[in-house]
All heavy atoms as TSV, in Angstrom:
chain	resi	resn	atom	element	x	y	z
A	1	MET	N	N	-261.362	120.988	27.475
A	1	MET	CA	C	-261.380	120.999	26.044
A	1	MET	C	C	-260.764	119.735	25.433
A	1	MET	O	O	-261.222	119.324	24.389
A	1	MET	CB	C	-260.644	122.221	25.517
A	1	MET	CG	C	-261.512	123.469	25.406
A	1	MET	SD	S	-263.113	123.202	24.661
A	1	MET	CE	C	-262.968	124.136	23.207
A	2	PRO	N	N	-259.760	119.133	26.015
A	2	PRO	CA	C	-259.190	117.934	25.394
A	2	PRO	C	C	-260.275	116.829	25.256
A	2	PRO	O	O	-260.235	116.114	24.269
A	2	PRO	CB	C	-258.125	117.449	26.356
A	2	PRO	CG	C	-257.764	118.667	27.166
A	2	PRO	CD	C	-258.980	119.502	27.220
A	3	ASP	N	N	-261.191	116.726	26.183
A	3	ASP	CA	C	-262.266	115.692	26.079
A	3	ASP	C	C	-263.126	115.954	24.877
A	3	ASP	O	O	-263.568	115.059	24.178
A	3	ASP	CB	C	-263.101	115.640	27.328
A	3	ASP	CG	C	-262.328	115.021	28.507
A	3	ASP	OD1	O	-261.358	114.321	28.273
A	3	ASP	OD2	O	-262.679	115.324	29.675
A	4	SER	N	N	-263.418	117.219	24.590
A	4	SER	CA	C	-264.246	117.599	23.455
A	4	SER	C	C	-263.598	117.193	22.133
A	4	SER	O	O	-264.240	116.669	21.239
A	4	SER	CB	C	-264.545	119.079	23.421
A	4	SER	OG	O	-265.248	119.474	24.595
A	5	LYS	N	N	-262.274	117.392	22.055
A	5	LYS	CA	C	-261.544	117.006	20.870
A	5	LYS	C	C	-261.593	115.485	20.691
A	5	LYS	O	O	-261.821	114.997	19.570
A	5	LYS	CB	C	-260.088	117.493	20.962
A	5	LYS	CG	C	-259.225	117.057	19.821
A	5	LYS	CD	C	-259.608	117.732	18.528
A	5	LYS	CE	C	-258.604	117.344	17.453
A	5	LYS	NZ	N	-259.165	117.126	16.178
A	6	ASN	N	N	-261.423	114.731	21.724
A	6	ASN	CA	C	-261.463	113.298	21.664
A	6	ASN	C	C	-262.876	112.814	21.237
A	6	ASN	O	O	-262.991	111.888	20.462
A	6	ASN	CB	C	-261.071	112.634	22.998
A	6	ASN	CG	C	-259.623	112.798	23.295
A	6	ASN	OD1	O	-258.812	112.999	22.402
A	6	ASN	ND2	N	-259.288	112.702	24.565
A	7	ASN	N	N	-263.924	113.442	21.764
A	7	ASN	CA	C	-265.268	113.095	21.385
A	7	ASN	C	C	-265.533	113.382	19.954
A	7	ASN	O	O	-266.203	112.603	19.250
A	7	ASN	CB	C	-266.287	113.819	22.272
A	7	ASN	CG	C	-266.292	113.264	23.673
A	7	ASN	OD1	O	-265.988	112.113	23.912
A	7	ASN	ND2	N	-266.676	114.086	24.648
A	8	ALA	N	N	-265.050	114.487	19.441
A	8	ALA	CA	C	-265.237	114.823	18.022
A	8	ALA	C	C	-264.536	113.779	17.155
A	8	ALA	O	O	-265.091	113.319	16.140
A	8	ALA	CB	C	-264.696	116.213	17.735
A	9	ASP	N	N	-263.343	113.397	17.527
A	9	ASP	CA	C	-262.622	112.358	16.792
A	9	ASP	C	C	-263.376	111.034	16.820
A	9	ASP	O	O	-263.454	110.296	15.882
A	9	ASP	CB	C	-261.229	112.165	17.309
A	9	ASP	CG	C	-260.319	113.348	17.032
A	9	ASP	OD1	O	-260.655	114.178	16.156
A	9	ASP	OD2	O	-259.249	113.476	17.685
A	10	LEU	N	N	-264.000	110.728	17.954
A	10	LEU	CA	C	-264.768	109.475	18.118
A	10	LEU	C	C	-265.943	109.470	17.175
A	10	LEU	O	O	-266.223	108.450	16.540
A	10	LEU	CB	C	-265.242	109.331	19.584
A	10	LEU	CG	C	-266.028	108.065	19.869
A	10	LEU	CD1	C	-265.175	106.812	19.620
A	10	LEU	CD2	C	-266.502	108.102	21.317
A	11	HIS	N	N	-266.630	110.597	17.021
A	11	HIS	CA	C	-267.763	110.639	16.109
A	11	HIS	C	C	-267.310	110.423	14.674
A	11	HIS	O	O	-267.958	109.719	13.876
A	11	HIS	CB	C	-268.514	111.976	16.259
A	11	HIS	CG	C	-269.222	112.117	17.567
A	11	HIS	ND1	N	-268.845	113.084	18.461
A	11	HIS	CD2	C	-270.205	111.430	18.086
A	11	HIS	CE1	C	-269.597	112.936	19.551
A	11	HIS	NE2	N	-270.467	111.957	19.338
A	12	LEU	N	N	-266.202	111.057	14.295
A	12	LEU	CA	C	-265.698	110.872	12.935
A	12	LEU	C	C	-265.245	109.432	12.696
A	12	LEU	O	O	-265.497	108.859	11.649
A	12	LEU	CB	C	-264.501	111.839	12.693
A	12	LEU	CG	C	-264.853	113.323	12.656
A	12	LEU	CD1	C	-263.602	114.165	12.568
A	12	LEU	CD2	C	-265.767	113.601	11.497
A	13	THR	N	N	-264.637	108.851	13.695
A	13	THR	CA	C	-264.216	107.446	13.589
A	13	THR	C	C	-265.431	106.529	13.443
A	13	THR	O	O	-265.441	105.635	12.597
A	13	THR	CB	C	-263.399	107.049	14.819
A	13	THR	OG1	O	-262.273	107.895	14.925
A	13	THR	CG2	C	-262.928	105.603	14.760
A	14	ALA	N	N	-266.452	106.768	14.234
A	14	ALA	CA	C	-267.657	105.929	14.144
A	14	ALA	C	C	-268.291	106.059	12.790
A	14	ALA	O	O	-268.707	105.069	12.198
A	14	ALA	CB	C	-268.646	106.361	15.208
A	15	ARG	N	N	-268.377	107.267	12.235
A	15	ARG	CA	C	-268.937	107.446	10.884
A	15	ARG	C	C	-268.097	106.716	9.841
A	15	ARG	O	O	-268.625	106.152	8.911
A	15	ARG	CB	C	-269.046	108.934	10.558
A	15	ARG	CG	C	-270.254	109.563	11.139
A	15	ARG	CD	C	-270.614	110.854	10.415
A	15	ARG	NE	N	-271.775	111.418	11.042
A	15	ARG	CZ	C	-271.741	112.215	12.065
A	15	ARG	NH1	N	-270.582	112.633	12.560
A	15	ARG	NH2	N	-272.836	112.703	12.614
A	16	GLY	N	N	-266.791	106.781	10.030
A	16	GLY	CA	C	-265.913	106.082	9.082
A	16	GLY	C	C	-266.171	104.586	9.105
A	16	GLY	O	O	-266.194	103.941	8.042
A	17	TYR	N	N	-266.398	103.998	10.300
A	17	TYR	CA	C	-266.694	102.577	10.361
A	17	TYR	C	C	-268.045	102.276	9.708
A	17	TYR	O	O	-268.164	101.241	9.063
A	17	TYR	CB	C	-266.699	102.128	11.836
A	17	TYR	CG	C	-265.333	101.852	12.370
A	17	TYR	CD1	C	-264.857	102.548	13.464
A	17	TYR	CD2	C	-264.521	100.870	11.841
A	17	TYR	CE1	C	-263.589	102.313	13.968
A	17	TYR	CE2	C	-263.268	100.616	12.323
A	17	TYR	CZ	C	-262.824	101.359	13.430
A	17	TYR	OH	O	-261.555	101.103	13.888
A	18	LEU	N	N	-269.029	103.139	9.877
A	18	LEU	CA	C	-270.309	102.944	9.236
A	18	LEU	C	C	-270.180	102.916	7.725
A	18	LEU	O	O	-270.724	102.048	7.035
A	18	LEU	CB	C	-271.304	104.036	9.658
A	18	LEU	CG	C	-271.798	104.049	11.089
A	18	LEU	CD1	C	-272.758	105.160	11.316
A	18	LEU	CD2	C	-272.421	102.713	11.468
A	19	ILE	N	N	-269.384	103.864	7.168
A	19	ILE	CA	C	-269.213	103.931	5.744
A	19	ILE	C	C	-268.444	102.701	5.260
A	19	ILE	O	O	-268.793	102.073	4.263
A	19	ILE	CB	C	-268.463	105.208	5.350
A	19	ILE	CG1	C	-269.393	106.417	5.594
A	19	ILE	CG2	C	-268.021	105.194	3.890
A	19	ILE	CD1	C	-268.697	107.773	5.545
A	20	ASP	N	N	-267.390	102.335	5.974
A	20	ASP	CA	C	-266.615	101.147	5.605
A	20	ASP	C	C	-267.504	99.891	5.594
A	20	ASP	O	O	-267.371	99.065	4.707
A	20	ASP	CB	C	-265.432	100.933	6.548
A	20	ASP	CG	C	-264.301	101.916	6.357
A	20	ASP	OD1	O	-264.334	102.633	5.324
A	20	ASP	OD2	O	-263.446	102.034	7.236
A	21	PHE	N	N	-268.339	99.803	6.584
A	21	PHE	CA	C	-269.187	98.630	6.699
A	21	PHE	C	C	-270.137	98.570	5.523
A	21	PHE	O	O	-270.392	97.513	4.924
A	21	PHE	CB	C	-269.967	98.623	8.032
A	21	PHE	CG	C	-270.794	97.398	8.215
A	21	PHE	CD1	C	-270.214	96.220	8.567
A	21	PHE	CD2	C	-272.173	97.456	8.102
A	21	PHE	CE1	C	-270.967	95.048	8.732
A	21	PHE	CE2	C	-272.932	96.338	8.289
A	21	PHE	CZ	C	-272.339	95.119	8.603
A	22	LEU	N	N	-270.735	99.696	5.149
A	22	LEU	CA	C	-271.670	99.728	4.033
A	22	LEU	C	C	-270.983	99.378	2.733
A	22	LEU	O	O	-271.498	98.580	1.914
A	22	LEU	CB	C	-272.305	101.125	3.895
A	22	LEU	CG	C	-273.258	101.347	2.743
A	22	LEU	CD1	C	-274.472	100.384	2.861
A	22	LEU	CD2	C	-273.718	102.776	2.667
A	23	VAL	N	N	-269.800	99.917	2.537
A	23	VAL	CA	C	-269.051	99.682	1.265
A	23	VAL	C	C	-268.552	98.249	1.151
A	23	VAL	O	O	-268.593	97.691	0.081
A	23	VAL	CB	C	-267.874	100.666	1.170
A	23	VAL	CG1	C	-266.984	100.349	0.001
A	23	VAL	CG2	C	-268.424	102.101	1.009
A	24	THR	N	N	-268.113	97.680	2.255
A	24	THR	CA	C	-267.503	96.345	2.152
A	24	THR	C	C	-268.492	95.209	2.269
A	24	THR	O	O	-268.152	94.089	2.013
A	24	THR	CB	C	-266.457	96.171	3.267
A	24	THR	OG1	O	-267.020	96.337	4.541
A	24	THR	CG2	C	-265.291	97.160	3.053
A	25	ASN	N	N	-269.741	95.510	2.655
A	25	ASN	CA	C	-270.707	94.448	2.813
A	25	ASN	C	C	-271.442	94.190	1.520
A	25	ASN	O	O	-272.417	94.827	1.188
A	25	ASN	CB	C	-271.739	94.787	3.923
A	25	ASN	CG	C	-272.506	93.551	4.335
A	25	ASN	OD1	O	-272.629	92.630	3.597
A	25	ASN	ND2	N	-273.017	93.596	5.556
A	26	THR	N	N	-270.934	93.275	0.749
A	26	THR	CA	C	-271.497	92.960	-0.574
A	26	THR	C	C	-272.093	91.573	-0.644
A	26	THR	O	O	-272.371	91.056	-1.720
A	26	THR	CB	C	-270.421	93.098	-1.674
A	26	THR	OG1	O	-269.332	92.229	-1.353
A	26	THR	CG2	C	-269.932	94.538	-1.762
A	27	ASP	N	N	-272.306	90.977	0.510
A	27	ASP	CA	C	-272.921	89.623	0.548
A	27	ASP	C	C	-274.296	89.675	-0.106
A	27	ASP	O	O	-275.129	90.469	0.318
A	27	ASP	CB	C	-273.012	89.176	1.957
A	27	ASP	CG	C	-273.461	87.728	2.116
A	27	ASP	OD1	O	-273.999	87.153	1.140
A	27	ASP	OD2	O	-273.329	87.178	3.232
A	28	PRO	N	N	-274.552	88.849	-1.105
A	28	PRO	CA	C	-275.842	88.919	-1.813
A	28	PRO	C	C	-277.043	88.565	-0.955
A	28	PRO	O	O	-278.178	88.897	-1.302
A	28	PRO	CB	C	-275.662	87.917	-2.969
A	28	PRO	CG	C	-274.498	87.131	-2.679
A	28	PRO	CD	C	-273.670	87.844	-1.674
A	29	THR	N	N	-276.801	87.886	0.181
A	29	THR	CA	C	-277.959	87.556	1.059
A	29	THR	C	C	-278.379	88.690	1.928
A	29	THR	O	O	-279.393	88.615	2.607
A	29	THR	CB	C	-277.583	86.329	1.935
A	29	THR	OG1	O	-276.496	86.688	2.799
A	29	THR	CG2	C	-277.229	85.126	1.095
A	30	VAL	N	N	-277.607	89.775	1.974
A	30	VAL	CA	C	-277.914	90.922	2.809
A	30	VAL	C	C	-278.890	91.852	2.069
A	30	VAL	O	O	-278.626	92.218	0.934
A	30	VAL	CB	C	-276.649	91.670	3.225
A	30	VAL	CG1	C	-276.967	92.955	3.955
A	30	VAL	CG2	C	-275.735	90.777	4.046
A	31	ASP	N	N	-279.949	92.239	2.757
A	31	ASP	CA	C	-280.869	93.226	2.157
A	31	ASP	C	C	-280.233	94.604	2.259
A	31	ASP	O	O	-280.120	95.196	3.351
A	31	ASP	CB	C	-282.188	93.191	2.976
A	31	ASP	CG	C	-283.209	94.149	2.450
A	31	ASP	OD1	O	-282.892	95.005	1.587
A	31	ASP	OD2	O	-284.414	94.047	2.880
A	32	GLN	N	N	-279.715	95.103	1.152
A	32	GLN	CA	C	-278.976	96.357	1.155
A	32	GLN	C	C	-279.815	97.554	1.605
A	32	GLN	O	O	-279.318	98.460	2.229
A	32	GLN	CB	C	-278.395	96.611	-0.242
A	32	GLN	CG	C	-277.329	95.639	-0.670
A	32	GLN	CD	C	-276.104	95.672	0.200
A	32	GLN	OE1	O	-275.620	96.756	0.554
A	32	GLN	NE2	N	-275.600	94.510	0.595
A	33	ASN	N	N	-281.095	97.551	1.271
A	33	ASN	CA	C	-281.961	98.664	1.698
A	33	ASN	C	C	-282.131	98.653	3.230
A	33	ASN	O	O	-282.074	99.725	3.866
A	33	ASN	CB	C	-283.360	98.590	1.059
A	33	ASN	CG	C	-283.262	98.887	-0.415
A	33	ASN	OD1	O	-282.463	99.707	-0.852
A	33	ASN	ND2	N	-284.087	98.234	-1.196
A	34	GLU	N	N	-282.299	97.486	3.782
A	34	GLU	CA	C	-282.396	97.380	5.264
A	34	GLU	C	C	-281.080	97.811	5.910
A	34	GLU	O	O	-281.085	98.521	6.935
A	34	GLU	CB	C	-282.770	95.965	5.653
A	34	GLU	CG	C	-282.999	95.815	7.140
A	34	GLU	CD	C	-283.453	94.391	7.471
A	34	GLU	OE1	O	-282.614	93.473	7.387
A	34	GLU	OE2	O	-284.640	94.212	7.795
A	35	LEU	N	N	-279.969	97.392	5.344
A	35	LEU	CA	C	-278.661	97.747	5.887
A	35	LEU	C	C	-278.472	99.290	5.849
A	35	LEU	O	O	-278.048	99.874	6.837
A	35	LEU	CB	C	-277.537	97.074	5.065
A	35	LEU	CG	C	-276.135	97.422	5.457
A	35	LEU	CD1	C	-275.843	97.063	6.901
A	35	LEU	CD2	C	-275.140	96.782	4.528
A	36	ARG	N	N	-278.863	99.917	4.749
A	36	ARG	CA	C	-278.742	101.383	4.647
A	36	ARG	C	C	-279.644	102.073	5.724
A	36	ARG	O	O	-279.252	103.053	6.324
A	36	ARG	CB	C	-279.141	101.839	3.280
A	36	ARG	CG	C	-278.081	101.601	2.255
A	36	ARG	CD	C	-278.400	102.221	0.912
A	36	ARG	NE	N	-277.445	101.893	-0.090
A	36	ARG	CZ	C	-277.605	100.865	-0.918
A	36	ARG	NH1	N	-278.650	100.117	-0.909
A	36	ARG	NH2	N	-276.627	100.590	-1.814
A	37	GLU	N	N	-280.837	101.531	5.967
A	37	GLU	CA	C	-281.715	102.097	6.966
A	37	GLU	C	C	-281.134	101.998	8.389
A	37	GLU	O	O	-281.148	102.918	9.166
A	37	GLU	CB	C	-283.090	101.394	6.961
A	37	GLU	CG	C	-283.927	101.754	5.765
A	37	GLU	CD	C	-284.342	103.229	5.698
A	37	GLU	OE1	O	-284.674	103.770	6.767
A	37	GLU	OE2	O	-284.319	103.803	4.609
A	38	ILE	N	N	-280.509	100.847	8.656
A	38	ILE	CA	C	-279.869	100.643	9.965
A	38	ILE	C	C	-278.700	101.597	10.111
A	38	ILE	O	O	-278.546	102.244	11.183
A	38	ILE	CB	C	-279.433	99.199	10.119
A	38	ILE	CG1	C	-280.680	98.294	10.252
A	38	ILE	CG2	C	-278.529	99.039	11.358
A	38	ILE	CD1	C	-280.395	96.831	10.121
A	39	LEU	N	N	-277.880	101.702	9.080
A	39	LEU	CA	C	-276.707	102.617	9.159
A	39	LEU	C	C	-277.150	104.063	9.256
A	39	LEU	O	O	-276.494	104.862	9.959
A	39	LEU	CB	C	-275.772	102.395	7.977
A	39	LEU	CG	C	-275.100	100.979	7.931
A	39	LEU	CD1	C	-274.245	100.843	6.709
A	39	LEU	CD2	C	-274.299	100.714	9.195
A	40	LEU	N	N	-278.204	104.437	8.563
A	40	LEU	CA	C	-278.723	105.794	8.684
A	40	LEU	C	C	-279.229	106.047	10.128
A	40	LEU	O	O	-278.946	107.127	10.670
A	40	LEU	CB	C	-279.897	105.988	7.726
A	40	LEU	CG	C	-280.582	107.348	7.755
A	40	LEU	CD1	C	-279.598	108.460	7.388
A	40	LEU	CD2	C	-281.760	107.398	6.828
A	41	PHE	N	N	-279.866	105.100	10.728
A	41	PHE	CA	C	-280.317	105.226	12.108
A	41	PHE	C	C	-279.116	105.439	13.069
A	41	PHE	O	O	-279.110	106.310	13.884
A	41	PHE	CB	C	-281.133	103.964	12.536
A	41	PHE	CG	C	-281.502	103.969	13.950
A	41	PHE	CD1	C	-282.553	104.758	14.401
A	41	PHE	CD2	C	-280.837	103.203	14.888
A	41	PHE	CE1	C	-282.935	104.747	15.745
A	41	PHE	CE2	C	-281.206	103.153	16.185
A	41	PHE	CZ	C	-282.251	103.979	16.618
A	42	LEU	N	N	-278.081	104.627	12.863
A	42	LEU	CA	C	-276.850	104.736	13.686
A	42	LEU	C	C	-276.211	106.093	13.463
A	42	LEU	O	O	-275.735	106.728	14.420
A	42	LEU	CB	C	-275.920	103.605	13.421
A	42	LEU	CG	C	-276.384	102.194	13.793
A	42	LEU	CD1	C	-275.441	101.185	13.317
A	42	LEU	CD2	C	-276.558	102.129	15.300
A	43	ASN	N	N	-276.171	106.575	12.232
A	43	ASN	CA	C	-275.606	107.870	11.937
A	43	ASN	C	C	-276.410	108.963	12.625
A	43	ASN	O	O	-275.819	109.925	13.154
A	43	ASN	CB	C	-275.550	108.127	10.425
A	43	ASN	CG	C	-274.900	109.407	10.107
A	43	ASN	OD1	O	-273.714	109.641	10.407
A	43	ASN	ND2	N	-275.600	110.322	9.460
A	44	ASN	N	N	-277.701	108.824	12.653
A	44	ASN	CA	C	-278.538	109.834	13.344
A	44	ASN	C	C	-278.263	109.851	14.846
A	44	ASN	O	O	-278.293	110.889	15.452
A	44	ASN	CB	C	-280.027	109.550	13.069
A	44	ASN	CG	C	-280.417	109.915	11.667
A	44	ASN	OD1	O	-279.692	110.655	10.956
A	44	ASN	ND2	N	-281.512	109.358	11.177
A	45	LEU	N	N	-278.017	108.656	15.425
A	45	LEU	CA	C	-277.687	108.644	16.838
A	45	LEU	C	C	-276.341	109.344	17.111
A	45	LEU	O	O	-276.214	110.069	18.113
A	45	LEU	CB	C	-277.552	107.157	17.313
A	45	LEU	CG	C	-278.884	106.403	17.424
A	45	LEU	CD1	C	-278.598	104.987	17.852
A	45	LEU	CD2	C	-279.795	107.044	18.458
A	46	ILE	N	N	-275.384	109.132	16.219
A	46	ILE	CA	C	-274.069	109.823	16.337
A	46	ILE	C	C	-274.270	111.319	16.248
A	46	ILE	O	O	-273.719	112.069	17.042
A	46	ILE	CB	C	-273.085	109.331	15.269
A	46	ILE	CG1	C	-272.747	107.840	15.478
A	46	ILE	CG2	C	-271.834	110.166	15.265
A	46	ILE	CD1	C	-272.050	107.192	14.328
A	47	THR	N	N	-275.087	111.756	15.282
A	47	THR	CA	C	-275.352	113.198	15.123
A	47	THR	C	C	-276.047	113.782	16.354
A	47	THR	O	O	-275.692	114.865	16.821
A	47	THR	CB	C	-276.218	113.447	13.871
A	47	THR	OG1	O	-275.511	112.885	12.724
A	47	THR	CG2	C	-276.498	114.900	13.666
A	48	PHE	N	N	-277.024	113.061	16.888
A	48	PHE	CA	C	-277.712	113.509	18.114
A	48	PHE	C	C	-276.734	113.670	19.265
A	48	PHE	O	O	-276.791	114.664	19.981
A	48	PHE	CB	C	-278.830	112.501	18.428
A	48	PHE	CG	C	-279.618	112.876	19.647
A	48	PHE	CD1	C	-280.518	113.964	19.572
A	48	PHE	CD2	C	-279.502	112.186	20.821
A	48	PHE	CE1	C	-281.274	114.302	20.677
A	48	PHE	CE2	C	-280.253	112.533	21.943
A	48	PHE	CZ	C	-281.131	113.584	21.867
A	49	ASP	N	N	-275.807	112.722	19.390
A	49	ASP	CA	C	-274.791	112.812	20.477
A	49	ASP	C	C	-273.891	114.031	20.254
A	49	ASP	O	O	-273.534	114.742	21.206
A	49	ASP	CB	C	-273.990	111.540	20.487
A	49	ASP	CG	C	-273.080	111.455	21.707
A	49	ASP	OD1	O	-273.577	111.665	22.837
A	49	ASP	OD2	O	-271.883	111.200	21.546
A	50	GLU	N	N	-273.522	114.281	18.995
A	50	GLU	CA	C	-272.674	115.451	18.713
A	50	GLU	C	C	-273.401	116.747	19.063
A	50	GLU	O	O	-272.803	117.644	19.655
A	50	GLU	CB	C	-272.329	115.497	17.212
A	50	GLU	CG	C	-271.255	114.551	16.776
A	50	GLU	CD	C	-270.991	114.637	15.312
A	50	GLU	OE1	O	-271.950	114.596	14.508
A	50	GLU	OE2	O	-269.819	114.804	14.963
A	51	ILE	N	N	-274.687	116.818	18.737
A	51	ILE	CA	C	-275.482	118.019	19.057
A	51	ILE	C	C	-275.507	118.226	20.567
A	51	ILE	O	O	-275.316	119.358	21.067
A	51	ILE	CB	C	-276.884	117.898	18.481
A	51	ILE	CG1	C	-276.822	118.022	16.949
A	51	ILE	CG2	C	-277.805	118.962	19.053
A	51	ILE	CD1	C	-278.113	117.649	16.257
A	52	ASN	N	N	-275.738	117.160	21.334
A	52	ASN	CA	C	-275.775	117.245	22.778
A	52	ASN	C	C	-274.432	117.694	23.363
A	52	ASN	O	O	-274.394	118.488	24.287
A	52	ASN	CB	C	-276.226	115.952	23.397
A	52	ASN	CG	C	-277.723	115.697	23.240
A	52	ASN	OD1	O	-278.487	116.678	23.111
A	52	ASN	ND2	N	-278.105	114.465	23.260
A	53	LEU	N	N	-273.334	117.192	22.811
A	53	LEU	CA	C	-272.005	117.587	23.263
A	53	LEU	C	C	-271.784	119.099	23.011
A	53	LEU	O	O	-271.251	119.808	23.882
A	53	LEU	CB	C	-270.936	116.789	22.615
A	53	LEU	CG	C	-270.774	115.359	23.108
A	53	LEU	CD1	C	-269.788	114.598	22.224
A	53	LEU	CD2	C	-270.321	115.362	24.555
A	54	ARG	N	N	-272.211	119.559	21.852
A	54	ARG	CA	C	-272.032	120.990	21.560
A	54	ARG	C	C	-272.887	121.862	22.482
A	54	ARG	O	O	-272.433	122.915	22.900
A	54	ARG	CB	C	-272.405	121.259	20.103
A	54	ARG	CG	C	-271.330	120.710	19.165
A	54	ARG	CD	C	-271.582	121.054	17.728
A	54	ARG	NE	N	-270.524	120.490	16.899
A	54	ARG	CZ	C	-270.735	119.970	15.723
A	54	ARG	NH1	N	-271.973	120.026	15.166
A	54	ARG	NH2	N	-269.747	119.472	15.039
A	55	LYS	N	N	-274.104	121.404	22.780
A	55	LYS	CA	C	-274.939	122.135	23.713
A	55	LYS	C	C	-274.292	122.219	25.110
A	55	LYS	O	O	-274.288	123.293	25.685
A	55	LYS	CB	C	-276.313	121.479	23.857
A	55	LYS	CG	C	-277.258	121.725	22.742
A	55	LYS	CD	C	-278.549	121.064	23.023
A	55	LYS	CE	C	-279.498	121.171	21.837
A	55	LYS	NZ	N	-280.764	120.423	22.091
A	56	GLU	N	N	-273.710	121.097	25.556
A	56	GLU	CA	C	-273.017	121.118	26.810
A	56	GLU	C	C	-271.824	122.081	26.787
A	56	GLU	O	O	-271.566	122.774	27.789
A	56	GLU	CB	C	-272.564	119.703	27.165
A	56	GLU	CG	C	-273.658	118.759	27.539
A	56	GLU	CD	C	-273.162	117.346	27.744
A	56	GLU	OE1	O	-271.929	117.122	27.761
A	56	GLU	OE2	O	-274.047	116.418	27.867
A	57	GLU	N	N	-271.103	122.103	25.698
A	57	GLU	CA	C	-269.947	122.997	25.586
A	57	GLU	C	C	-270.412	124.452	25.658
A	57	GLU	O	O	-269.776	125.305	26.295
A	57	GLU	CB	C	-269.186	122.768	24.306
A	57	GLU	CG	C	-268.383	121.477	24.281
A	57	GLU	CD	C	-267.768	121.195	22.924
A	57	GLU	OE1	O	-267.912	122.045	21.989
A	57	GLU	OE2	O	-267.135	120.151	22.814
A	58	MET	N	N	-271.501	124.757	24.969
A	58	MET	CA	C	-272.021	126.137	24.948
A	58	MET	C	C	-272.536	126.568	26.326
A	58	MET	O	O	-272.349	127.715	26.729
A	58	MET	CB	C	-273.135	126.264	23.928
A	58	MET	CG	C	-272.715	126.044	22.499
A	58	MET	SD	S	-271.542	127.270	21.905
A	58	MET	CE	C	-272.616	128.688	21.767
A	59	GLU	N	N	-273.140	125.666	27.076
A	59	GLU	CA	C	-273.647	125.935	28.380
A	59	GLU	C	C	-272.527	126.126	29.393
A	59	GLU	O	O	-272.648	126.911	30.316
A	59	GLU	CB	C	-274.577	124.825	28.863
A	59	GLU	CG	C	-275.884	124.805	28.112
A	59	GLU	CD	C	-276.757	123.593	28.418
A	59	GLU	OE1	O	-276.282	122.700	29.221
A	59	GLU	OE2	O	-277.850	123.503	27.876
A	60	SER	N	N	-271.413	125.462	29.164
A	60	SER	CA	C	-270.280	125.569	30.129
A	60	SER	C	C	-269.430	126.788	29.898
A	60	SER	O	O	-268.588	127.143	30.685
A	60	SER	CB	C	-269.413	124.290	30.050
A	60	SER	OG	O	-268.788	124.206	28.826
A	61	VAL	N	N	-269.632	127.494	28.784
A	61	VAL	CA	C	-268.820	128.697	28.482
A	61	VAL	C	C	-269.386	129.902	29.166
A	61	VAL	O	O	-270.462	130.102	29.575
A	61	VAL	CB	C	-268.802	128.946	26.933
A	61	VAL	CG1	C	-268.114	130.217	26.652
A	61	VAL	CG2	C	-268.100	127.766	26.283
């Protein structure tokens, strides 16, 4: 179980970095729509990993 807690914290930390990156990136040369699409894609990967970890936890119980 300690590994599951660390993984959950890792997902929250990763999402925090994504949000920080979006908020702090105000360079006018950056295409904000493209940046949002990339960050959404990364968030979806994080979510997919969380779902897989939960499935593994349920199967091991």
